[in-house]
C-alpha positions in Angstrom: 35.0 -7.1 -43.1 31.2 -7.8 -42.9 31.8 -10.8 -40.5 33.8 -8.5 -38.2 31.1 -5.8 -38.2 28.4 -8.5 -37.9 30.1 -9.9 -34.8 30.5 -6.4 -33.4 26.8 -5.7 -34.0 25.9 -9.0 -32.5 28.0 -8.2 -29.4 26.4 -4.7 -29.1 23.0 -6.3 -29.4 23.9 -8.9 -26.7 25.2 -6.2 -24.4 22.0 -4.0 -24.9 19.9 -7.1 -24.4 21.7 -8.1 -21.2 21.4 -4.4 -20.0 17.7 -4.4 -20.8 17.1 -7.7 -18.9 19.0 -6.4 -15.9 17.3 -3.0 -15.9 13.9 -4.7 -16.2 14.6 -7.0 -13.3 16.0 -4.1 -11.1 12.9 -2.0 -11.9 10.5 -4.9 -11.1 12.3 -5.6 -7.9 12.1 -1.9 -6.9 8.4 -1.9 -7.6 7.9 -4.9 -5.5 9.9 -3.5 -2.6 8.0 -0.2 -2.9 4.6 -2.0 -2.9 5.7 -4.0 0.2 6.9 -0.8 2.0 3.7 1.0 1.1 1.6 -1.9 2.5 3.6 -2.1 5.6 3.2 1.7 6.2 -0.5 1.6 5.5 -0.9 -1.4 7.9 1.0 0.6 10.6 -1.1 3.7 10.0 -4.4 1.6 10.1 -3.2 0.0 13.4 -2.5 3.5 14.8 -5.8 4.8 13.7 -7.7 1.8 15.1 -5.9 2.3 18.5 -6.9 5.9 18.4 -10.5 5.0 17.7 -10.4 2.5 20.5 -9.1 5.0 22.9 -11.7 7.6 21.9 -14.4 5.0 22.3 -13.1 4.3 25.8 -13.1 7.9 26.7 -16.6 8.3 25.4 -17.9 5.3 27.4 -16.2 6.5 30.5 -17.8 10.0 30.0 -21.3 8.4 29.6 -20.8 6.2 32.7 -19.7 9.2 34.7 -22.8 11.2 33.5 -25.0 8.3 34.3 -23.7 8.0 37.9 -24.0 11.7 38.3 -27.5 11.7 37.1 -28.5 8.8 39.4 -26.9 10.6 42.4 -28.7 13.9 41.7 -32.3 13.0 40.5 -33.5 16.5 41.4 -30.8 18.3 39.3 -31.8 20.7 36.7 -32.3 19.5 33.1 -29.2 21.5 31.9 -27.1 19.5 34.4 -28.4 16.3 33.1 -27.4 17.2 29.6 -24.0 18.4 30.9 -22.4 21.7 30.8 -21.8 23.7 27.5 -18.1 22.8 27.8 -19.0 19.1 28.1 -21.5 19.4 25.2 -18.7 21.0 23.1 -16.2 18.2 24.1 -18.8 15.6 23.2 -19.4 17.2 19.8 -15.6 17.5 19.3 -15.1 13.8 20.1 -18.0 12.7 17.9 -16.6 14.8 15.0 -13.1 13.2 15.6 -14.6 9.8 15.7 -16.4 10.4 12.4 -13.2 11.7 10.8 -11.1 8.9 12.0 -13.7 6.4 10.8 -13.6 7.9 7.4 -9.8 7.9 7.3 -9.8 4.3 8.5 -12.2 3.2 5.8 -10.1 5.0 3.1 -6.9 3.3 4.4 -8.6 0.0 4.4 -9.8 0.6 0.8 -6.3 1.7 -0.3 -4.8 -1.4 1.4 -7.2 -3.6 -0.4 -6.4 -1.9 -3.7 -2.7 -2.4 -3.2 -3.2 -6.0 -2.3 -5.2 -6.5 -5.5 -2.6 -4.7 -7.5 0.3 -6.8 -6.2 -0.8 -10.1 -8.0 -1.3 -8.1 -11.2 2.2 -6.6 -11.0 3.6 -10.1 -10.2 1.8 -11.5 -13.3 3.3 -8.7 -15.4 6.7 -9.5 -14.0 6.3 -13.2 -14.8 5.2 -12.3 -18.3 8.2 -10.0 -18.8 10.5 -12.6 -17.5 9.0 -15.2 -19.9 9.4 -12.7 -22.7 13.1 -12.2 -21.7 13.7 -15.9 -21.7 12.1 -16.3 -25.1 14.2 -13.4 -26.4 17.3 -15.0 -24.9 16.5 -18.3 -26.6 15.9 -16.5 -30.0 19.2 -14.7 -29.6 20.9 -17.9 -28.9 19.4 -19.6 -31.9 20.3 -16.6 -34.0 23.9 -16.9 -32.9 24.1 -20.5 -33.6 22.6 -19.9 -37.0 25.1 -17.1 -37.7 27.9 -19.4 -36.6 26.8 -22.2 -38.9 26.5 -19.7 -41.8 30.1 -18.5 -41.2 
């Protein structure tokens, strides 16, 4: 009776071990895929933000060039006209604030991207260590089975 229960216990252990290995592999694969998706999303966001910054810069340069041409054409204009109207000053202020915010967001995204890129090798190293541990457990289980078979 003890041999039968021993074999049943061994089968249960084997099934649990196989399930553990499978679940570990699935979880690690999911983590890898999620990290890749996160990096891809961050790269897309950074690209969009950079494009927005580039467009804002172009608008800013165009506005400055237009003001310069206007001031060159009207050297006798009042000082307020050289500085631009109140609406233009507000728009410039708004654009500068937007530029600052976008720059901050861009820097944050670059930092997060770098952090994720640093984290990926660590996770891969942990995955390899786990897989090595699984292999060693499989080997130990195999040896234990062989030992149990020889004793039977």
